[in-house]
Phi, psi and omega in degrees: 000143181285152179302318179295325176297315180296319178294324176297321177297317178298317180300319179294317177298316180298321178296316179296320180294324178296318179296313180295321178299313180298317179299316180298315182296325177295317179293318178303316179298317177299318178296316177300318179293319177299315182296319177297314180297330185253015178053043178258150178297137181289312184269141178220086184302322180297315179298318178303313180298318179297319180296317181297312181295316182298312184288330178297333181286349177281348180283140177268331181263103185297339178291341181271350184304310179300322178292320179293321176299317177298319177301313181295319178298317176297317179298319180293321177295322174294323178298321178296320178293330181290332182286341184292000000 
């Protein structure tokens, strides 16, 4: 496969990730508002850990698991900033 073809595939994936990121952040905001309205704790460390473990199991390449966990932790940290 040509380099430009591979780069085009990465560009398409990045575009899809941007759309999913925006969608996720909107939902995170809604969850934060719901929790505030219902006097629920905003942060739930146990749920975060469960989400990381559950989603890591979707990977077929086990060598990517540590990187994916780091990705999810970063995403969750950004989500927390979005709730502010």
